[in-house]
C-alpha positions as CSV (number, residue, x, y, z in Angstrom):
1,M,20.3,1.5,-7.1
2,N,22.3,3.5,-4.0
3,R,21.4,2.6,-0.5
4,K,19.1,5.9,-0.2
5,Q,17.1,4.0,-2.9
6,F,17.1,0.6,-1.4
7,L,16.1,2.0,2.1
8,Q,13.4,4.1,0.5
9,L,12.4,0.6,-1.2
10,L,12.6,-1.6,2.3
11,S,10.6,1.5,4.1
12,T,7.4,1.0,1.0
13,G,7.4,-2.5,1.4
14,T,8.7,-3.0,-2.0
15,I,11.0,-5.2,-0.9
16,A,9.7,-7.5,2.1
17,L,12.0,-8.3,4.6
18,G,8.9,-10.6,6.5
19,A,7.8,-14.1,5.4
20,G,6.8,-12.9,2.1
21,S,5.4,-15.1,-1.3
22,L,7.6,-18.4,-1.3
23,S,6.1,-19.4,-4.6
24,A,8.2,-20.6,-7.4
25,G,7.7,-18.5,-10.8
26,P,10.3,-16.5,-12.7
27,L,9.9,-12.6,-11.7
28,Y,10.1,-9.5,-13.6
29,G,9.7,-11.4,-16.8
30,Y,13.2,-13.1,-16.7
31,S,13.0,-17.1,-18.6
32,T,14.8,-19.3,-20.1
33,A,14.4,-17.7,-23.6
34,R,16.9,-15.0,-22.3
35,W,19.8,-17.1,-21.2
36,P,21.4,-18.8,-24.2
37,R,24.4,-22.0,-24.2
38,K,26.7,-20.5,-22.0
39,N,29.7,-21.8,-19.9
40,W,31.6,-20.4,-16.9
41,V,34.3,-20.5,-14.9
42,W,34.7,-19.5,-10.9
43,V,37.7,-16.7,-10.5
44,N,39.6,-16.5,-7.3
45,G,43.1,-14.0,-7.2
46,D,44.7,-11.3,-6.6
47,F,42.7,-8.6,-9.1
48,S,44.5,-5.4,-7.5
49,S,46.3,-4.9,-10.8
50,M,44.3,-6.4,-14.1
51,E,47.4,-6.9,-16.3
52,P,47.7,-10.2,-15.3
53,W,44.4,-11.1,-16.3
54,R,43.8,-10.0,-19.7
55,A,45.4,-12.5,-22.0
56,R,43.7,-15.5,-19.5
57,F,40.1,-13.7,-20.4
58,D,41.4,-14.2,-23.7
59,D,42.2,-17.5,-23.3
60,W,39.4,-18.4,-21.8
61,R,36.5,-16.7,-24.5
62,A,38.6,-18.6,-27.3
63,A,38.0,-21.9,-25.4
64,G,34.9,-21.3,-25.0
65,I,34.1,-19.2,-21.2
66,D,31.3,-16.7,-21.6
67,A,31.1,-16.0,-18.2
68,I,33.6,-15.3,-15.4
69,L,32.1,-15.8,-11.8
70,A,34.5,-13.4,-9.9
71,H,34.9,-13.9,-6.2
72,A,35.3,-10.2,-5.8
73,G,33.1,-8.8,-2.9
74,E,34.3,-4.9,-2.9
75,V,32.5,-2.7,-5.7
76,K,36.0,-1.1,-6.9
77,T,37.6,-4.6,-7.4
78,L,34.6,-5.5,-9.5
79,E,34.9,-2.1,-11.4
80,R,38.3,-2.9,-12.3
81,I,37.4,-6.6,-13.8
82,I,34.6,-5.5,-15.4
83,P,36.0,-3.3,-18.7
84,A,38.8,-6.1,-18.7
85,A,36.3,-8.8,-19.3
86,R,34.3,-6.9,-21.6
87,A,37.2,-6.7,-23.3
88,A,37.7,-10.3,-24.4
89,G,34.0,-10.7,-24.5
90,L,33.2,-12.1,-20.8
91,E,30.3,-11.2,-18.6
92,T,31.1,-10.4,-15.2
93,H,29.1,-11.8,-12.0
94,A,30.0,-10.7,-8.4
95,W,30.3,-14.1,-6.5
96,I,29.9,-13.6,-2.7
97,R,29.5,-15.9,0.3
98,T,25.9,-15.3,1.5
99,M,25.5,-16.7,4.4
100,M,29.0,-17.7,5.9
101,R,30.7,-14.1,7.3
102,R,33.0,-13.8,9.7
103,G,34.1,-10.5,11.1
104,M,31.3,-10.1,13.3
105,E,31.1,-12.5,16.1
106,E,32.0,-9.9,19.0
107,E,29.8,-7.1,17.4
108,H,26.6,-9.4,16.6
109,P,27.2,-12.4,18.2
110,E,23.5,-13.4,18.2
111,W,23.7,-13.2,14.6
112,Y,25.1,-16.5,14.0
113,A,23.5,-19.8,13.7
114,V,23.2,-22.2,16.9
115,N,23.4,-25.8,16.9
116,R,21.4,-28.9,18.3
117,K,23.9,-28.9,21.1
118,G,23.2,-24.9,21.5
119,E,26.8,-23.7,20.3
120,S,27.0,-21.1,18.2
121,T,29.3,-21.1,14.7
122,A,30.7,-17.8,16.1
123,T,32.5,-19.8,18.6
124,H,32.0,-23.4,17.7
125,P,32.3,-23.5,14.0
126,P,31.9,-26.9,12.4
127,Y,34.3,-28.5,10.2
128,V,36.9,-26.0,9.8
129,D,37.2,-22.4,11.4
130,Y,35.7,-20.4,8.6
131,Y,32.4,-22.2,8.9
132,R,30.8,-19.0,10.5
133,F,27.6,-19.2,9.3
134,L,24.5,-16.4,9.9
135,C,21.2,-17.5,10.9
136,P,18.8,-16.7,8.1
137,S,15.6,-16.4,10.3
138,R,17.2,-12.6,12.0
139,E,15.8,-9.3,10.0
140,P,18.7,-7.6,10.9
141,V,21.1,-10.8,9.4
142,R,19.1,-10.3,6.0
143,R,19.1,-6.4,5.9
144,H,22.6,-6.7,6.4
145,I,23.1,-8.8,3.6
146,A,20.8,-7.1,1.0
147,E,22.4,-4.0,1.7
148,H,25.8,-5.7,0.7
149,V,24.1,-7.0,-2.4
150,A,22.4,-3.8,-3.3
151,R,25.9,-2.4,-3.8
152,L,26.7,-4.5,-6.0
153,A,23.8,-4.7,-7.7
154,A,24.2,-1.1,-8.5
155,I,27.5,-1.4,-10.0
156,D,27.2,-0.5,-14.1
157,G,27.9,-3.5,-16.3
158,L,27.8,-6.3,-13.7
159,S,25.2,-9.4,-15.4
160,S,24.2,-10.7,-11.9
161,V,25.3,-11.1,-8.0
162,H,25.9,-15.3,-7.7
163,L,24.9,-16.5,-4.2
164,D,26.8,-19.2,-3.0
165,Y,26.5,-20.4,0.7
166,I,23.3,-19.5,0.7
167,R,22.3,-22.6,2.8
168,Y,23.1,-23.8,6.8
169,P,26.1,-25.5,7.2
170,D,26.2,-29.1,6.0
171,V,24.3,-31.4,8.5
172,I,26.1,-34.4,6.6
173,L,29.4,-34.0,4.6
174,P,29.6,-35.4,0.7
175,R,30.2,-39.2,1.2
176,D,34.0,-38.8,0.1
177,L,34.9,-36.3,3.1
178,W,33.8,-38.1,5.7
179,E,37.6,-39.5,6.2
180,Q,38.9,-36.3,5.9
181,Y,37.4,-35.3,8.8
182,D,37.4,-38.5,10.7
183,L,33.2,-38.9,11.1
184,V,30.8,-41.3,10.1
185,Q,27.6,-39.3,9.0
186,D,25.0,-42.0,8.6
187,R,22.5,-39.8,10.6
188,E,22.4,-36.4,11.8
189,H,24.7,-35.4,14.9
190,P,23.4,-32.5,16.9
191,Q,26.9,-30.6,16.6
192,F,26.1,-30.2,13.0
193,D,22.3,-29.5,12.7
194,Y,21.2,-25.8,12.4
195,C,19.7,-23.1,13.8
196,Y,18.2,-23.6,17.1
197,C,18.8,-19.9,17.8
198,D,16.7,-18.2,20.2
199,E,14.8,-16.6,17.3
200,C,14.1,-19.8,14.8
201,R,12.7,-21.3,17.9
202,R,10.3,-18.4,18.5
203,Q,9.4,-18.0,15.4
204,F,8.8,-22.2,14.7
205,N,6.7,-21.7,18.0
206,E,4.4,-18.5,16.9
207,Q,3.6,-21.1,13.2
208,T,3.0,-24.5,14.8
209,G,3.1,-24.4,18.5
210,A,6.2,-26.8,19.0
211,D,9.7,-26.3,20.3
212,P,12.0,-27.9,18.2
213,T,14.6,-28.5,20.9
214,T,11.9,-30.5,22.1
215,L,10.8,-32.7,19.3
216,A,11.0,-36.3,19.5
217,D,13.0,-36.7,16.5
218,P,14.2,-33.6,14.9
219,P,15.8,-34.8,11.7
220,T,12.4,-36.3,10.8
221,N,10.1,-33.6,11.4
222,A,8.3,-32.4,8.5
223,A,7.1,-29.0,10.0
224,W,10.9,-28.0,11.0
225,L,12.7,-28.9,8.4
226,Q,10.2,-27.4,5.9
227,F,11.0,-24.2,8.0
228,R,14.4,-24.1,7.6
229,Y,14.0,-24.8,3.8
230,D,11.9,-21.7,3.7
231,S,14.1,-19.6,5.9
232,I,16.5,-19.8,3.5
233,T,14.6,-19.6,0.4
234,R,13.0,-16.3,2.1
235,V,16.6,-15.2,2.0
236,V,17.2,-15.9,-1.8
237,N,14.1,-14.5,-2.6
238,E,14.5,-11.1,-0.6
239,L,17.7,-10.8,-2.2
240,A,16.3,-11.5,-5.6
241,E,14.0,-8.6,-5.1
242,V,16.8,-6.0,-4.4
243,V,18.6,-7.3,-7.8
244,H,15.7,-7.3,-9.8
245,S,15.3,-3.8,-9.1
246,A,18.1,-2.7,-10.1
247,D,17.7,-4.6,-13.4
248,K,20.2,-6.9,-12.8
249,R,20.2,-10.8,-12.4
250,V,20.6,-13.0,-9.9
251,T,22.2,-16.6,-9.8
252,A,22.8,-19.0,-7.3
253,A,25.7,-21.7,-6.7
254,V,23.7,-24.7,-5.3
255,F,24.1,-28.6,-4.2
256,P,24.3,-31.2,-6.7
257,T,20.5,-32.2,-7.3
258,P,17.0,-31.2,-5.2
259,D,17.4,-34.3,-2.9
260,I,21.1,-34.0,-2.0
261,A,20.4,-30.3,-1.7
262,R,18.1,-30.4,0.7
263,S,19.0,-33.7,3.0
264,L,22.7,-32.3,3.4
265,V,22.2,-28.3,3.2
266,R,18.4,-27.3,3.6
267,Q,18.4,-25.7,0.3
268,D,15.2,-26.0,-1.5
269,W,16.6,-24.5,-4.9
270,A,13.7,-25.8,-7.5
271,R,11.1,-22.9,-5.6
272,W,14.3,-19.6,-5.7
273,N,13.3,-16.6,-7.7
274,V,16.8,-16.9,-9.5
275,D,17.4,-16.4,-12.9
276,A,19.9,-19.2,-13.4
277,L,20.5,-22.2,-11.1
278,L,24.6,-23.9,-11.3
279,P,24.5,-27.0,-9.2
280,M,27.9,-28.0,-8.1
281,L,27.9,-31.5,-9.7
282,Y,31.4,-32.6,-8.3
283,H,30.6,-36.1,-9.0
284,S,34.0,-37.3,-6.8
285,F,32.6,-35.9,-3.7
286,Y,29.6,-38.9,-3.7
287,R,32.1,-41.3,-4.9
288,E,29.8,-41.5,-8.1
289,P,31.6,-41.9,-12.0
290,V,31.6,-38.9,-14.1
291,D,28.6,-40.1,-16.3
292,W,26.2,-39.6,-13.0
293,I,26.7,-35.7,-13.9
294,E,24.0,-36.9,-16.7
295,E,21.2,-37.8,-14.3
296,G,22.4,-35.2,-11.8
297,T,21.9,-32.4,-14.3
298,R,18.5,-34.6,-15.6
299,Q,16.7,-34.5,-11.9
300,G,17.5,-30.6,-11.7
301,V,16.4,-29.9,-15.3
302,A,13.1,-32.1,-14.3
303,A,12.8,-30.0,-10.8
304,L,12.9,-26.4,-12.7
305,D,10.7,-27.6,-15.1
306,G,11.8,-25.3,-18.0
307,R,11.3,-22.4,-15.7
308,I,15.0,-20.9,-15.7
309,P,18.2,-22.2,-16.8
310,L,20.7,-24.9,-15.3
311,Y,24.2,-24.3,-15.8
312,A,26.2,-27.6,-14.4
313,G,29.4,-27.2,-12.4
314,L,32.2,-29.4,-13.0
315,Y,35.2,-30.0,-10.1
316,I,38.3,-29.8,-12.8
317,P,40.7,-31.3,-10.2
318,E,38.9,-34.9,-10.1
319,L,38.9,-34.5,-14.1
320,D,41.6,-35.0,-16.5
321,P,41.1,-33.6,-19.9
322,D,39.5,-36.9,-21.4
323,E,37.1,-36.7,-18.5
324,L,36.1,-33.2,-18.6
325,A,35.1,-33.6,-22.3
326,Q,32.9,-36.4,-21.4
327,A,31.4,-34.4,-18.1
328,V,30.9,-31.6,-20.6
329,R,28.8,-34.0,-23.0
330,A,27.0,-35.6,-19.7
331,A,25.8,-32.1,-18.5
332,L,24.5,-31.2,-21.9
333,A,22.8,-34.6,-22.2
334,G,21.1,-34.1,-19.0
335,G,19.9,-30.8,-20.4
336,A,21.9,-28.3,-19.2
337,S,22.4,-25.3,-20.5
338,G,26.3,-24.9,-20.5
339,V,28.7,-26.1,-17.9
340,A,30.6,-24.3,-15.1
341,L,34.3,-24.9,-13.9
342,F,35.8,-24.9,-10.8
343,E,38.0,-23.0,-10.7
344,S,39.7,-21.1,-13.0
345,K,43.3,-22.2,-11.5
346,A,42.3,-26.0,-12.1
347,P,42.5,-26.5,-15.7
348,T,45.8,-27.3,-17.7
349,E,46.5,-26.3,-20.7
350,A,45.2,-29.9,-22.0
351,H,41.8,-29.0,-20.3
352,W,41.6,-26.3,-22.0
353,Q,42.1,-27.7,-25.4
354,A,39.6,-31.0,-24.8
355,F,37.2,-28.4,-23.3
356,A,37.5,-26.3,-26.3
357,R,36.9,-29.5,-28.4
358,A,33.7,-30.6,-26.4
359,Q,32.3,-26.9,-27.5
360,T,32.9,-27.8,-31.1
361,A,31.9,-31.1,-30.8
362,A,28.4,-29.9,-29.3
363,G,28.2,-27.3,-31.8
364,V,28.2,-24.7,-29.8
């Protein structure tokens, strides 16, 4: 789908940029049956030449990887990656940062999310400088992202657009990161609580008659929480319409379980109209043992109720080779349709050998 076709869809209402339907359910007939057992790897790096990647692609395919999530947002770059990956028998998925986007702070400062203290991520990003999150309530923001996604979805041979950072900034960080930022986040602090921009306040007031800045206790207000869940869900579902219109699929990286995702980053991902989800079951971030991956996977699979497949994201830097095999077993025991490895630079040769053995043991 080219830009002209995309804008025509917008004008006819085929792609809704309003509130739209937020109901769960597969779009365009996609179902779990169309997604067999699959293993993925997130890939970051220099794609200016594909020659260094060809041998890696072959090795990954031999170890049991089926799909790469390529962090390459440019059409020309993906057009180089796709044939090289296909030659090795790998699918290519375009991995993008969705709500976290730099570079528009001067041109469109109003597009950026605002915390409960009134500070914008354009000028006061939380935690780290690159945490410049956009506000999902603003139609120009959603249109800007949708146009970018439409360009990617039009690429011949691309398997899906993979949405990452499809959320608000962490209102509470995973427990293992508190010391790194010298924080104690046993409650929601105003400087990490988003979004209180004028557009979010206006829309919430239209819906409820209340201003979120004057609520007695914003973190516990059910309507205000739901407003933000719905704001992110709306972005996802609008992007899904764009991508499905190009006969492509949509996948997303999300926080590990439905409860954690809602609590930490306002993701209500069990309600999203995507074709597969890759929860980041990074056990060490939550100070949990490897076996926790099974329970986390089970919670996600139960929430999805067979509607779409779930692939368990595994954090390789905190897994030795034996633990990687254990993590794969745990994910599959929890009902995952496969696993996704973060990220391609992390596994050693011993990791890949252990991963291949785990696939053989699982009968894959």
